[in-house]
PDB file of the backbone (N, CA, C, O) and the ligand in Angstrom, with CONECT records:
HET     ZN  A 101       1
ATOM      1  N   MET A   1      58.231 128.168 143.937  1.00  0.00           N
ATOM      2  CA  MET A   1      59.494 128.884 143.708  1.00  0.00           C
ATOM      3  C   MET A   1      60.692 127.998 144.028  1.00  0.00           C
ATOM      4  O   MET A   1      61.656 127.925 143.265  1.00  0.00           O
ATOM      5  N   LYS A   2      60.609 127.336 145.161  1.00  0.00           N
ATOM      6  CA  LYS A   2      61.686 126.426 145.542  1.00  0.00           C
ATOM      7  C   LYS A   2      61.827 125.289 144.519  1.00  0.00           C
ATOM      8  O   LYS A   2      62.926 124.855 144.174  1.00  0.00           O
ATOM      9  N   LYS A   3      60.656 124.830 144.053  1.00  0.00           N
ATOM     10  CA  LYS A   3      60.631 123.722 143.106  1.00  0.00           C
ATOM     11  C   LYS A   3      61.316 124.134 141.795  1.00  0.00           C
ATOM     12  O   LYS A   3      62.096 123.383 141.209  1.00  0.00           O
ATOM     13  N   LEU A   4      60.993 125.344 141.368  1.00  0.00           N
ATOM     14  CA  LEU A   4      61.571 125.851 140.123  1.00  0.00           C
ATOM     15  C   LEU A   4      63.091 125.957 140.261  1.00  0.00           C
ATOM     16  O   LEU A   4      63.841 125.615 139.347  1.00  0.00           O
ATOM     17  N   PHE A   5      63.517 126.434 141.415  1.00  0.00           N
ATOM     18  CA  PHE A   5      64.954 126.602 141.635  1.00  0.00           C
ATOM     19  C   PHE A   5      65.689 125.264 141.545  1.00  0.00           C
ATOM     20  O   PHE A   5      66.743 125.172 140.915  1.00  0.00           O
ATOM     21  N   SER A   6      65.124 124.219 142.182  1.00  0.00           N
ATOM     22  CA  SER A   6      65.819 122.933 142.140  1.00  0.00           C
ATOM     23  C   SER A   6      65.793 122.336 140.737  1.00  0.00           C
ATOM     24  O   SER A   6      66.709 121.610 140.351  1.00  0.00           O
ATOM     25  N   LEU A   7      64.746 122.641 139.975  1.00  0.00           N
ATOM     26  CA  LEU A   7      64.695 122.162 138.590  1.00  0.00           C
ATOM     27  C   LEU A   7      65.838 122.772 137.778  1.00  0.00           C
ATOM     28  O   LEU A   7      66.529 122.088 137.024  1.00  0.00           O
ATOM     29  N   VAL A   8      66.011 124.088 137.960  1.00  0.00           N
ATOM     30  CA  VAL A   8      67.100 124.778 137.261  1.00  0.00           C
ATOM     31  C   VAL A   8      68.449 124.202 137.696  1.00  0.00           C
ATOM     32  O   VAL A   8      69.350 124.006 136.880  1.00  0.00           O
ATOM     33  N   LEU A   9      68.567 123.940 138.988  1.00  0.00           N
ATOM     34  CA  LEU A   9      69.815 123.407 139.521  1.00  0.00           C
ATOM     35  C   LEU A   9      70.134 122.047 138.901  1.00  0.00           C
ATOM     36  O   LEU A   9      71.261 121.791 138.478  1.00  0.00           O
ATOM     37  N   VAL A  10      69.114 121.178 138.855  1.00  0.00           N
ATOM     38  CA  VAL A  10      69.302 119.839 138.278  1.00  0.00           C
ATOM     39  C   VAL A  10      69.686 119.951 136.812  1.00  0.00           C
ATOM     40  O   VAL A  10      70.561 119.224 136.340  1.00  0.00           O
ATOM     41  N   MET A  11      69.031 120.866 136.083  1.00  0.00           N
ATOM     42  CA  MET A  11      69.321 121.004 134.661  1.00  0.00           C
ATOM     43  C   MET A  11      70.748 121.497 134.428  1.00  0.00           C
ATOM     44  O   MET A  11      71.434 121.015 133.527  1.00  0.00           O
ATOM     45  N   SER A  12      71.185 122.441 135.229  1.00  0.00           N
ATOM     46  CA  SER A  12      72.544 122.952 135.029  1.00  0.00           C
ATOM     47  C   SER A  12      73.577 121.905 135.442  1.00  0.00           C
ATOM     48  O   SER A  12      74.686 121.867 134.908  1.00  0.00           O
ATOM     49  N   LEU A  13      73.200 121.063 136.394  1.00  0.00           N
ATOM     50  CA  LEU A  13      74.082 119.970 136.795  1.00  0.00           C
ATOM     51  C   LEU A  13      74.269 118.991 135.635  1.00  0.00           C
ATOM     52  O   LEU A  13      75.380 118.538 135.361  1.00  0.00           O
ATOM     53  N   PHE A  14      73.157 118.674 134.958  1.00  0.00           N
ATOM     54  CA  PHE A  14      73.218 117.778 133.794  1.00  0.00           C
ATOM     55  C   PHE A  14      74.118 118.360 132.716  1.00  0.00           C
ATOM     56  O   PHE A  14      74.922 117.649 132.113  1.00  0.00           O
ATOM     57  N   THR A  15      73.975 119.660 132.478  1.00  0.00           N
ATOM     58  CA  THR A  15      74.791 120.323 131.462  1.00  0.00           C
ATOM     59  C   THR A  15      76.269 120.218 131.827  1.00  0.00           C
ATOM     60  O   THR A  15      77.115 119.963 130.970  1.00  0.00           O
ATOM     61  N   ALA A  16      76.569 120.417 133.109  1.00  0.00           N
ATOM     62  CA  ALA A  16      77.954 120.349 133.565  1.00  0.00           C
ATOM     63  C   ALA A  16      78.511 118.944 133.369  1.00  0.00           C
ATOM     64  O   ALA A  16      79.657 118.780 132.950  1.00  0.00           O
ATOM     65  N   ILE A  17      77.703 117.931 133.672  1.00  0.00           N
ATOM     66  CA  ILE A  17      78.158 116.549 133.518  1.00  0.00           C
ATOM     67  C   ILE A  17      78.418 116.244 132.036  1.00  0.00           C
ATOM     68  O   ILE A  17      79.418 115.618 131.687  1.00  0.00           O
ATOM     69  N   ALA A  18      77.509 116.695 131.182  1.00  0.00           N
ATOM     70  CA  ALA A  18      77.665 116.447 129.748  1.00  0.00           C
ATOM     71  C   ALA A  18      78.945 117.095 129.234  1.00  0.00           C
ATOM     72  O   ALA A  18      79.669 116.496 128.438  1.00  0.00           O
ATOM     73  N   LYS A  19      79.225 118.305 129.681  1.00  0.00           N
ATOM     74  CA  LYS A  19      80.439 119.003 129.260  1.00  0.00           C
ATOM     75  C   LYS A  19      81.687 118.272 129.746  1.00  0.00           C
ATOM     76  O   LYS A  19      82.654 118.127 128.998  1.00  0.00           O
ATOM     77  N   ALA A  20      81.668 117.810 131.001  1.00  0.00           N
ATOM     78  CA  ALA A  20      82.812 117.097 131.559  1.00  0.00           C
ATOM     79  C   ALA A  20      83.067 115.814 130.785  1.00  0.00           C
ATOM     80  O   ALA A  20      84.217 115.441 130.553  1.00  0.00           O
ATOM     81  N   ASP A  21      81.988 115.136 130.383  1.00  0.00           N
ATOM     82  CA  ASP A  21      82.131 113.901 129.615  1.00  0.00           C
ATOM     83  C   ASP A  21      82.852 114.158 128.297  1.00  0.00           C
ATOM     84  O   ASP A  21      83.775 113.433 127.926  1.00  0.00           O
ATOM     85  N   ASN A  22      82.421 115.188 127.605  1.00  0.00           N
ATOM     86  CA  ASN A  22      83.053 115.505 126.330  1.00  0.00           C
ATOM     87  C   ASN A  22      84.539 115.806 126.506  1.00  0.00           C
ATOM     88  O   ASN A  22      85.361 115.463 125.656  1.00  0.00           O
ATOM     89  N   GLY A  23      84.864 116.447 127.608  1.00  0.00           N
ATOM     90  CA  GLY A  23      86.250 116.813 127.850  1.00  0.00           C
ATOM     91  C   GLY A  23      87.145 115.619 128.111  1.00  0.00           C
ATOM     92  O   GLY A  23      88.288 115.588 127.656  1.00  0.00           O
ATOM     93  N   THR A  24      86.632 114.625 128.848  1.00  0.00           N
ATOM     94  CA  THR A  24      87.499 113.515 129.230  1.00  0.00           C
ATOM     95  C   THR A  24      87.493 112.386 128.204  1.00  0.00           C
ATOM     96  O   THR A  24      88.446 111.611 128.127  1.00  0.00           O
ATOM     97  N   ASN A  25      86.426 112.291 127.420  1.00  0.00           N
ATOM     98  CA  ASN A  25      86.315 111.165 126.488  1.00  0.00           C
ATOM     99  C   ASN A  25      87.314 111.239 125.337  1.00  0.00           C
ATOM    100  O   ASN A  25      87.799 110.208 124.872  1.00  0.00           O
ATOM    101  N   ALA A  26      87.617 112.421 124.885  1.00  0.00           N
ATOM    102  CA  ALA A  26      88.373 112.518 123.643  1.00  0.00           C
ATOM    103  C   ALA A  26      89.587 113.419 123.762  1.00  0.00           C
ATOM    104  O   ALA A  26      89.528 114.581 123.361  1.00  0.00           O
ATOM    105  N   PRO A  27      90.683 112.915 124.301  1.00  0.00           N
ATOM    106  CA  PRO A  27      91.918 113.702 124.276  1.00  0.00           C
ATOM    107  C   PRO A  27      92.574 113.528 122.906  1.00  0.00           C
ATOM    108  O   PRO A  27      93.483 112.712 122.750  1.00  0.00           O
ATOM    109  N   VAL A  28      92.117 114.288 121.924  1.00  0.00           N
ATOM    110  CA  VAL A  28      92.559 114.102 120.541  1.00  0.00           C
ATOM    111  C   VAL A  28      93.844 114.875 120.283  1.00  0.00           C
ATOM    112  O   VAL A  28      93.949 116.063 120.589  1.00  0.00           O
ATOM    113  N   LYS A  29      94.836 114.161 119.701  1.00  0.00           N
ATOM    114  CA  LYS A  29      96.075 114.829 119.302  1.00  0.00           C
ATOM    115  C   LYS A  29      95.839 115.525 117.969  1.00  0.00           C
ATOM    116  O   LYS A  29      95.351 114.891 117.034  1.00  0.00           O
ATOM    117  N   PRO A  30      96.169 116.810 117.851  1.00  0.00           N
ATOM    118  CA  PRO A  30      95.950 117.513 116.589  1.00  0.00           C
ATOM    119  C   PRO A  30      96.855 116.977 115.484  1.00  0.00           C
ATOM    120  O   PRO A  30      97.957 116.498 115.749  1.00  0.00           O
ATOM    121  N   TYR A  31      96.380 117.064 114.251  1.00  0.00           N
ATOM    122  CA  TYR A  31      97.157 116.601 113.095  1.00  0.00           C
ATOM    123  C   TYR A  31      98.411 117.460 112.956  1.00  0.00           C
ATOM    124  O   TYR A  31      98.298 118.678 112.817  1.00  0.00           O
ATOM    125  N   PRO A  32      99.608 116.859 112.988  1.00  0.00           N
ATOM    126  CA  PRO A  32     100.837 117.656 113.080  1.00  0.00           C
ATOM    127  C   PRO A  32     101.387 118.152 111.742  1.00  0.00           C
ATOM    128  O   PRO A  32     102.295 118.983 111.721  1.00  0.00           O
ATOM    129  N   LEU A  33     100.850 117.653 110.629  1.00  0.00           N
ATOM    130  CA  LEU A  33     101.452 117.972 109.330  1.00  0.00           C
ATOM    131  C   LEU A  33     100.644 119.007 108.548  1.00  0.00           C
ATOM    132  O   LEU A  33      99.479 119.265 108.853  1.00  0.00           O
ATOM    133  N   ASN A  34     101.289 119.598 107.528  1.00  0.00           N
ATOM    134  CA  ASN A  34     100.588 120.542 106.659  1.00  0.00           C
ATOM    135  C   ASN A  34      99.987 119.840 105.457  1.00  0.00           C
ATOM    136  O   ASN A  34      99.136 120.394 104.760  1.00  0.00           O
ATOM    137  N   HIS A  35     100.446 118.589 105.215  1.00  0.00           N
ATOM    138  CA  HIS A  35     100.001 117.898 104.006  1.00  0.00           C
ATOM    139  C   HIS A  35      99.288 116.585 104.327  1.00  0.00           C
ATOM    140  O   HIS A  35      99.377 116.051 105.433  1.00  0.00           O
ATOM    141  N   CYS A  36      98.589 116.096 103.331  1.00  0.00           N
ATOM    142  CA  CYS A  36      97.845 114.842 103.415  1.00  0.00           C
ATOM    143  C   CYS A  36      98.807 113.666 103.560  1.00  0.00           C
ATOM    144  O   CYS A  36      99.785 113.570 102.819  1.00  0.00           O
ATOM    145  N   ILE A  37      98.535 112.773 104.511  1.00  0.00           N
ATOM    146  CA  ILE A  37      99.450 111.662 104.765  1.00  0.00           C
ATOM    147  C   ILE A  37      99.357 110.598 103.673  1.00  0.00           C
ATOM    148  O   ILE A  37     100.280 109.798 103.518  1.00  0.00           O
ATOM    149  N   VAL A  38      98.266 110.573 102.918  1.00  0.00           N
ATOM    150  CA  VAL A  38      98.100 109.563 101.865  1.00  0.00           C
ATOM    151  C   VAL A  38      98.804 109.983 100.579  1.00  0.00           C
ATOM    152  O   VAL A  38      99.575 109.202 100.021  1.00  0.00           O
ATOM    153  N   CYS A  39      98.558 111.198 100.097  1.00  0.00           N
ATOM    154  CA  CYS A  39      99.103 111.578  98.792  1.00  0.00           C
ATOM    155  C   CYS A  39     100.097 112.723  98.856  1.00  0.00           C
ATOM    156  O   CYS A  39     100.789 112.980  97.871  1.00  0.00           O
ATOM    157  N   GLY A  40     100.195 113.423  99.987  1.00  0.00           N
ATOM    158  CA  GLY A  40     101.206 114.471 100.128  1.00  0.00           C
ATOM    159  C   GLY A  40     100.752 115.853  99.708  1.00  0.00           C
ATOM    160  O   GLY A  40     101.537 116.800  99.761  1.00  0.00           O
ATOM    161  N   MET A  41      99.504 115.991  99.293  1.00  0.00           N
ATOM    162  CA  MET A  41      99.020 117.315  98.918  1.00  0.00           C
ATOM    163  C   MET A  41      98.752 118.175 100.151  1.00  0.00           C
ATOM    164  O   MET A  41      98.470 117.661 101.233  1.00  0.00           O
ATOM    165  N   LEU A  42      98.846 119.491  99.967  1.00  0.00           N
ATOM    166  CA  LEU A  42      98.637 120.416 101.082  1.00  0.00           C
ATOM    167  C   LEU A  42      97.180 120.356 101.565  1.00  0.00           C
ATOM    168  O   LEU A  42      96.247 120.468 100.771  1.00  0.00           O
ATOM    169  N   VAL A  43      97.006 120.179 102.869  1.00  0.00           N
ATOM    170  CA  VAL A  43      95.645 120.203 103.428  1.00  0.00           C
ATOM    171  C   VAL A  43      95.469 121.320 104.450  1.00  0.00           C
ATOM    172  O   VAL A  43      94.344 121.660 104.819  1.00  0.00           O
ATOM    173  N   LYS A  44      96.578 121.888 104.903  1.00  0.00           N
ATOM    174  CA  LYS A  44      96.477 122.921 105.935  1.00  0.00           C
ATOM    175  C   LYS A  44      95.687 124.121 105.427  1.00  0.00           C
ATOM    176  O   LYS A  44      95.955 124.638 104.342  1.00  0.00           O
ATOM    177  N   GLY A  45      94.718 124.556 106.216  1.00  0.00           N
ATOM    178  CA  GLY A  45      93.928 125.721 105.854  1.00  0.00           C
ATOM    179  C   GLY A  45      92.804 125.426 104.882  1.00  0.00           C
ATOM    180  O   GLY A  45      91.992 126.300 104.579  1.00  0.00           O
ATOM    181  N   ARG A  46      92.754 124.187 104.388  1.00  0.00           N
ATOM    182  CA  ARG A  46      91.673 123.833 103.452  1.00  0.00           C
ATOM    183  C   ARG A  46      90.402 123.514 104.223  1.00  0.00           C
ATOM    184  O   ARG A  46      90.417 122.710 105.155  1.00  0.00           O
ATOM    185  N   THR A  47      89.315 124.142 103.835  1.00  0.00           N
ATOM    186  CA  THR A  47      88.054 123.898 104.539  1.00  0.00           C
ATOM    187  C   THR A  47      87.390 122.623 104.052  1.00  0.00           C
ATOM    188  O   THR A  47      86.521 122.081 104.736  1.00  0.00           O
ATOM    189  N   ASP A  48      87.786 122.129 102.869  1.00  0.00           N
ATOM    190  CA  ASP A  48      87.166 120.916 102.328  1.00  0.00           C
ATOM    191  C   ASP A  48      87.974 119.658 102.627  1.00  0.00           C
ATOM    192  O   ASP A  48      87.644 118.577 102.139  1.00  0.00           O
ATOM    193  N   ALA A  49      89.032 119.794 103.429  1.00  0.00           N
ATOM    194  CA  ALA A  49      89.809 118.620 103.803  1.00  0.00           C
ATOM    195  C   ALA A  49      88.943 117.664 104.624  1.00  0.00           C
ATOM    196  O   ALA A  49      88.067 118.082 105.379  1.00  0.00           O
ATOM    197  N   PHE A  50      89.216 116.359 104.452  1.00  0.00           N
ATOM    198  CA  PHE A  50      88.440 115.369 105.196  1.00  0.00           C
ATOM    199  C   PHE A  50      89.161 115.067 106.508  1.00  0.00           C
ATOM    200  O   PHE A  50      90.280 114.553 106.505  1.00  0.00           O
ATOM    201  N   THR A  51      88.519 115.388 107.620  1.00  0.00           N
ATOM    202  CA  THR A  51      89.131 115.234 108.930  1.00  0.00           C
ATOM    203  C   THR A  51      88.409 114.168 109.728  1.00  0.00           C
ATOM    204  O   THR A  51      87.179 114.156 109.783  1.00  0.00           O
ATOM    205  N   PHE A  52      89.170 113.266 110.352  1.00  0.00           N
ATOM    206  CA  PHE A  52      88.575 112.268 111.238  1.00  0.00           C
ATOM    207  C   PHE A  52      89.578 111.952 112.339  1.00  0.00           C
ATOM    208  O   PHE A  52      90.731 112.383 112.288  1.00  0.00           O
ATOM    209  N   VAL A  53      89.123 111.192 113.339  1.00  0.00           N
ATOM    210  CA  VAL A  53      89.996 110.840 114.463  1.00  0.00           C
ATOM    211  C   VAL A  53      90.207 109.338 114.473  1.00  0.00           C
ATOM    212  O   VAL A  53      89.248 108.567 114.506  1.00  0.00           O
ATOM    213  N   TYR A  54      91.460 108.929 114.445  1.00  0.00           N
ATOM    214  CA  TYR A  54      91.797 107.516 114.484  1.00  0.00           C
ATOM    215  C   TYR A  54      92.612 107.251 115.753  1.00  0.00           C
ATOM    216  O   TYR A  54      93.736 107.731 115.896  1.00  0.00           O
ATOM    217  N   HIS A  55      92.017 106.468 116.682  1.00  0.00           N
ATOM    218  CA  HIS A  55      92.678 106.128 117.955  1.00  0.00           C
ATOM    219  C   HIS A  55      93.245 107.364 118.657  1.00  0.00           C
ATOM    220  O   HIS A  55      94.383 107.350 119.127  1.00  0.00           O
ATOM    221  N   GLY A  56      92.447 108.432 118.725  1.00  0.00           N
ATOM    222  CA  GLY A  56      92.873 109.632 119.450  1.00  0.00           C
ATOM    223  C   GLY A  56      93.796 110.543 118.668  1.00  0.00           C
ATOM    224  O   GLY A  56      94.254 111.561 119.186  1.00  0.00           O
ATOM    225  N   GLN A  57      94.075 110.182 117.413  1.00  0.00           N
ATOM    226  CA  GLN A  57      94.922 111.029 116.578  1.00  0.00           C
ATOM    227  C   GLN A  57      94.084 111.634 115.462  1.00  0.00           C
ATOM    228  O   GLN A  57      93.453 110.913 114.689  1.00  0.00           O
ATOM    229  N   GLU A  58      94.081 112.943 115.383  1.00  0.00           N
ATOM    230  CA  GLU A  58      93.361 113.590 114.286  1.00  0.00           C
ATOM    231  C   GLU A  58      94.110 113.372 112.974  1.00  0.00           C
ATOM    232  O   GLU A  58      95.331 113.517 112.919  1.00  0.00           O
ATOM    233  N   ILE A  59      93.378 113.025 111.927  1.00  0.00           N
ATOM    234  CA  ILE A  59      93.965 112.796 110.608  1.00  0.00           C
ATOM    235  C   ILE A  59      93.270 113.709 109.598  1.00  0.00           C
ATOM    236  O   ILE A  59      92.047 113.850 109.615  1.00  0.00           O
ATOM    237  N   LYS A  60      94.055 114.324 108.725  1.00  0.00           N
ATOM    238  CA  LYS A  60      93.466 115.151 107.671  1.00  0.00           C
ATOM    239  C   LYS A  60      93.876 114.600 106.320  1.00  0.00           C
ATOM    240  O   LYS A  60      95.059 114.387 106.053  1.00  0.00           O
ATOM    241  N   LEU A  61      92.882 114.371 105.468  1.00  0.00           N
ATOM    242  CA  LEU A  61      93.135 113.902 104.112  1.00  0.00           C
ATOM    243  C   LEU A  61      92.491 114.867 103.122  1.00  0.00           C
ATOM    244  O   LEU A  61      91.667 115.700 103.499  1.00  0.00           O
ATOM    245  N   CYS A  62      92.879 114.744 101.836  1.00  0.00           N
ATOM    246  CA  CYS A  62      92.322 115.635 100.806  1.00  0.00           C
ATOM    247  C   CYS A  62      90.810 115.496 100.731  1.00  0.00           C
ATOM    248  O   CYS A  62      90.087 116.492 100.731  1.00  0.00           O
ATOM    249  N   ASP A  63      90.337 114.266 100.668  1.00  0.00           N
ATOM    250  CA  ASP A  63      88.893 114.048 100.668  1.00  0.00           C
ATOM    251  C   ASP A  63      88.582 112.631 101.142  1.00  0.00           C
ATOM    252  O   ASP A  63      89.476 111.828 101.409  1.00  0.00           O
ATOM    253  N   GLN A  64      87.307 112.360 101.233  1.00  0.00           N
ATOM    254  CA  GLN A  64      86.845 111.133 101.868  1.00  0.00           C
ATOM    255  C   GLN A  64      87.299 109.875 101.117  1.00  0.00           C
ATOM    256  O   GLN A  64      87.460 108.818 101.727  1.00  0.00           O
ATOM    257  N   SER A  65      87.506 109.981  99.806  1.00  0.00           N
ATOM    258  CA  SER A  65      87.909 108.813  99.019  1.00  0.00           C
ATOM    259  C   SER A  65      89.243 108.253  99.499  1.00  0.00           C
ATOM    260  O   SER A  65      89.503 107.058  99.353  1.00  0.00           O
ATOM    261  N   GLU A  66      90.089 109.105 100.071  1.00  0.00           N
ATOM    262  CA  GLU A  66      91.393 108.637 100.541  1.00  0.00           C
ATOM    263  C   GLU A  66      91.310 107.926 101.893  1.00  0.00           C
ATOM    264  O   GLU A  66      92.267 107.283 102.324  1.00  0.00           O
ATOM    265  N   LYS A  67      90.182 108.044 102.545  1.00  0.00           N
ATOM    266  CA  LYS A  67      89.981 107.330 103.813  1.00  0.00           C
ATOM    267  C   LYS A  67      90.083 105.808 103.592  1.00  0.00           C
ATOM    268  O   LYS A  67      90.588 105.086 104.452  1.00  0.00           O
ATOM    269  N   GLN A  68      89.604 105.336 102.451  1.00  0.00           N
ATOM    270  CA  GLN A  68      89.696 103.908 102.123  1.00  0.00           C
ATOM    271  C   GLN A  68      91.156 103.472 102.061  1.00  0.00           C
ATOM    272  O   GLN A  68      91.529 102.415 102.569  1.00  0.00           O
ATOM    273  N   GLU A  69      91.959 104.301 101.435  1.00  0.00           N
ATOM    274  CA  GLU A  69      93.380 104.011 101.320  1.00  0.00           C
ATOM    275  C   GLU A  69      94.011 103.964 102.717  1.00  0.00           C
ATOM    276  O   GLU A  69      94.806 103.074 103.018  1.00  0.00           O
ATOM    277  N   PHE A  70      93.652 104.918 103.551  1.00  0.00           N
ATOM    278  CA  PHE A  70      94.153 104.938 104.929  1.00  0.00           C
ATOM    279  C   PHE A  70      93.716 103.677 105.668  1.00  0.00           C
ATOM    280  O   PHE A  70      94.516 103.037 106.350  1.00  0.00           O
ATOM    281  N   ASP A  71      92.441 103.328 105.526  1.00  0.00           N
ATOM    282  CA  ASP A  71      91.895 102.171 106.229  1.00  0.00           C
ATOM    283  C   ASP A  71      92.514 100.852 105.759  1.00  0.00           C
ATOM    284  O   ASP A  71      92.539  99.876 106.509  1.00  0.00           O
ATOM    285  N   SER A  72      93.010 100.822 104.527  1.00  0.00           N
ATOM    286  CA  SER A  72      93.608  99.588 104.023  1.00  0.00           C
ATOM    287  C   SER A  72      94.905  99.270 104.754  1.00  0.00           C
ATOM    288  O   SER A  72      95.314  98.110 104.810  1.00  0.00           O
ATOM    289  N   ASN A  73      95.556 100.284 105.314  1.00  0.00           N
ATOM    290  CA  ASN A  73      96.790 100.052 106.072  1.00  0.00           C
ATOM    291  C   ASN A  73      97.048 101.187 107.066  1.00  0.00           C
ATOM    292  O   ASN A  73      97.999 101.951 106.900  1.00  0.00           O
ATOM    293  N   PRO A  74      96.202 101.299 108.101  1.00  0.00           N
ATOM    294  CA  PRO A  74      96.343 102.419 109.051  1.00  0.00           C
ATOM    295  C   PRO A  74      97.705 102.458 109.718  1.00  0.00           C
ATOM    296  O   PRO A  74      98.245 103.539 109.955  1.00  0.00           O
ATOM    297  N   ALA A  75      98.274 101.288 110.029  1.00  0.00           N
ATOM    298  CA  ALA A  75      99.562 101.242 110.733  1.00  0.00           C
ATOM    299  C   ALA A  75     100.650 101.919 109.910  1.00  0.00           C
ATOM    300  O   ALA A  75     101.487 102.648 110.442  1.00  0.00           O
ATOM    301  N   LYS A  76     100.625 101.665 108.595  1.00  0.00           N
ATOM    302  CA  LYS A  76     101.612 102.252 107.695  1.00  0.00           C
ATOM    303  C   LYS A  76     101.531 103.776 107.717  1.00  0.00           C
ATOM    304  O   LYS A  76     102.546 104.469 107.779  1.00  0.00           O
ATOM    305  N   TYR A  77     100.284 104.283 107.663  1.00  0.00           N
ATOM    306  CA  TYR A  77     100.127 105.727 107.612  1.00  0.00           C
ATOM    307  C   TYR A  77     100.397 106.392 108.956  1.00  0.00           C
ATOM    308  O   TYR A  77     100.886 107.521 109.010  1.00  0.00           O
ATOM    309  N   LEU A  78     100.075 105.681 110.052  1.00  0.00           N
ATOM    310  CA  LEU A  78     100.375 106.250 111.371  1.00  0.00           C
ATOM    311  C   LEU A  78     101.883 106.327 111.581  1.00  0.00           C
ATOM    312  O   LEU A  78     102.387 107.277 112.181  1.00  0.00           O
ATOM    313  N   LYS A  79     102.606 105.311 111.078  1.00  0.00           N
ATOM    314  CA  LYS A  79     104.061 105.308 111.201  1.00  0.00           C
ATOM    315  C   LYS A  79     104.651 106.458 110.379  1.00  0.00           C
ATOM    316  O   LYS A  79     105.535 107.187 110.830  1.00  0.00           O
ATOM    317  N   LYS A  80     104.129 106.591 109.162  1.00  0.00           N
ATOM    318  CA  LYS A  80     104.547 107.684 108.289  1.00  0.00           C
ATOM    319  C   LYS A  80     104.283 109.031 108.961  1.00  0.00           C
ATOM    320  O   LYS A  80     105.106 109.945 108.908  1.00  0.00           O
ATOM    321  N   LEU A  81     103.112 109.128 109.594  1.00  0.00           N
ATOM    322  CA  LEU A  81     102.729 110.362 110.282  1.00  0.00           C
ATOM    323  C   LEU A  81     103.718 110.714 111.379  1.00  0.00           C
ATOM    324  O   LEU A  81     104.174 111.853 111.473  1.00  0.00           O
ATOM    325  N   SER A  82     104.054 109.720 112.219  1.00  0.00           N
ATOM    326  CA  SER A  82     104.955 110.039 113.336  1.00  0.00           C
ATOM    327  C   SER A  82     106.368 110.303 112.821  1.00  0.00           C
ATOM    328  O   SER A  82     107.077 111.145 113.372  1.00  0.00           O
ATOM    329  N   ASN A  83     106.788 109.588 111.761  1.00  0.00           N
ATOM    330  CA  ASN A  83     108.099 109.870 111.165  1.00  0.00           C
ATOM    331  C   ASN A  83     108.179 111.299 110.658  1.00  0.00           C
ATOM    332  O   ASN A  83     109.137 112.020 110.936  1.00  0.00           O
ATOM    333  N   GLU A  84     107.157 111.697 109.911  1.00  0.00           N
ATOM    334  CA  GLU A  84     107.193 113.033 109.297  1.00  0.00           C
ATOM    335  C   GLU A  84     106.988 114.130 110.332  1.00  0.00           C
ATOM    336  O   GLU A  84     107.537 115.224 110.198  1.00  0.00           O
ATOM    337  N   ALA A  85     106.197 113.841 111.367  1.00  0.00           N
ATOM    338  CA  ALA A  85     106.019 114.815 112.445  1.00  0.00           C
ATOM    339  C   ALA A  85     107.348 115.026 113.163  1.00  0.00           C
ATOM    340  O   ALA A  85     107.679 116.147 113.549  1.00  0.00           O
ATOM    341  N   GLY A  86     108.115 113.931 113.342  1.00  0.00           N
ATOM    342  CA  GLY A  86     109.432 114.011 113.975  1.00  0.00           C
ATOM    343  C   GLY A  86     110.396 114.835 113.146  1.00  0.00           C
ATOM    344  O   GLY A  86     111.141 115.662 113.674  1.00  0.00           O
ATOM    345  N   LYS A  87     110.375 114.597 111.819  1.00  0.00           N
ATOM    346  CA  LYS A  87     111.242 115.338 110.907  1.00  0.00           C
ATOM    347  C   LYS A  87     110.939 116.819 110.966  1.00  0.00           C
ATOM    348  O   LYS A  87     111.842 117.656 110.983  1.00  0.00           O
ATOM    349  N   LYS A  88     109.645 117.132 110.998  1.00  0.00           N
ATOM    350  CA  LYS A  88     109.212 118.517 111.019  1.00  0.00           C
ATOM    351  C   LYS A  88     109.751 119.227 112.253  1.00  0.00           C
ATOM    352  O   LYS A  88     110.177 120.380 112.188  1.00  0.00           O
ATOM    353  N   GLN A  89     109.725 118.506 113.397  1.00  0.00           N
ATOM    354  CA  GLN A  89     110.225 119.078 114.637  1.00  0.00           C
ATOM    355  C   GLN A  89     111.720 119.354 114.553  1.00  0.00           C
ATOM    356  O   GLN A  89     112.191 120.407 114.983  1.00  0.00           O
ATOM    357  N   GLN A  90     112.480 118.378 113.983  1.00  0.00           N
ATOM    358  CA  GLN A  90     113.926 118.555 113.853  1.00  0.00           C
ATOM    359  C   GLN A  90     114.249 119.774 113.008  1.00  0.00           C
ATOM    360  O   GLN A  90     115.139 120.557 113.342  1.00  0.00           O
ATOM    361  N   ASN A  91     113.511 119.932 111.898  1.00  0.00           N
ATOM    362  CA  ASN A  91     113.743 121.054 110.997  1.00  0.00           C
ATOM    363  C   ASN A  91     113.516 122.389 111.696  1.00  0.00           C
ATOM    364  O   ASN A  91     114.290 123.330 111.525  1.00  0.00           O
ATOM    365  N   SER A  92     112.441 122.461 112.489  1.00  0.00           N
ATOM    366  CA  SER A  92     112.131 123.734 113.110  1.00  0.00           C
ATOM    367  C   SER A  92     113.082 124.069 114.247  1.00  0.00           C
ATOM    368  O   SER A  92     113.144 125.211 114.700  1.00  0.00           O
ATOM    369  N   ASN A  93     113.835 123.044 114.713  1.00  0.00           N
ATOM    370  CA  ASN A  93     114.816 123.301 115.768  1.00  0.00           C
ATOM    371  C   ASN A  93     116.096 123.938 115.240  1.00  0.00           C
ATOM    372  O   ASN A  93     116.864 124.527 116.000  1.00  0.00           O
ATOM    373  N   ASP A  94     116.324 123.814 113.919  1.00  0.00           N
ATOM    374  CA  ASP A  94     117.555 124.348 113.359  1.00  0.00           C
ATOM    375  C   ASP A  94     117.634 125.864 113.473  1.00  0.00           C
ATOM    376  O   ASP A  94     118.618 126.465 113.043  1.00  0.00           O
TER     377      ASP A  94
HETATM  378 ZN    ZN A 101      95.538 113.299  99.737  1.00  0.00          ZN2+
END
């Protein structure tokens, strides 16, 4: 009985550690825009949008084919993203 109890304890400890790892490893910033950063089409609410994380920033594109375009110049698209996210904030402050 004692043995079983410690087994359960060890297992729940492992689960807790695994959960903590997931929490600290990926502080992902949510994608701030309603549209695709590559082509400008609406992606918000689309279940078929292609979502990935680039350097802790979530990115949403229309589909996977546009990932190549993003990868060809990530800096350009990240700059565009922060510019447009900033604009969006200014607009909503009005
Ligand atoms: Zn697109």
